[in-house]
C-alpha positions in Angstrom: -0.3 0.1 -0.1 1.2 3.3 -1.1 1.8 6.1 1.5 -0.7 9.1 0.5 1.8 11.5 2.1 4.1 10.9 -0.6 1.5 11.1 -3.4 3.7 13.5 -5.4 1.5 15.5 -8.5 3.4 18.3 -8.8 6.5 20.1 -8.2 5.6 22.4 -5.2 4.6 18.8 -3.2 7.8 17.6 -4.4 9.8 20.4 -2.8 7.5 20.4 0.0 8.3 16.7 0.8 12.3 16.6 -0.5 12.1 19.3 2.3 10.7 17.8 5.0 13.0 14.2 4.3 16.3 16.6 4.5 15.0 18.1 7.8 14.1 15.2 9.5 17.1 13.5 8.8 19.2 16.4 9.6 17.4 16.6 13.0 18.1 12.8 13.6 22.2 13.0 13.0 21.9 12.1 9.7 25.0 13.9 7.2 22.6 14.4 4.1 25.4 16.7 2.4 26.8 14.3 -0.7 25.9 12.4 -3.3 23.1 10.0 -3.5 22.2 7.3 -6.2 18.8 6.3 -6.5 18.5 3.2 -8.6 15.7 3.3 -11.1 13.4 0.3 -10.9 10.5 -0.8 -13.4 11.4 1.1 -16.5 12.3 4.3 -14.2 15.7 6.1 -14.6 18.8 6.0 -12.4 19.3 9.3 -10.6 22.2 11.1 -9.1 21.2 13.3 -6.1 23.5 16.3 -5.0 22.9 17.8 -1.8 25.2 20.6 -0.3 25.1 23.0 2.3 23.8 26.9 1.1 25.6 29.4 3.2 23.0 32.6 2.5 24.0 36.0 3.9 22.0 37.1 7.3 19.1 39.3 6.6 19.8 42.5 8.7 
């Protein structure tokens, strides 16, 4: 059974789920920075996902 919370139907939903995943992993002590291979299954392509930390200037 597929999780309805992971139903990605558009780019904003994809960004929301991806952000939640990265935040949760970071809060649980997982080093998410780096490269991740995502193996394609059932005819889907393989993906290479790269996560980097972005240092932004503080808002004054």
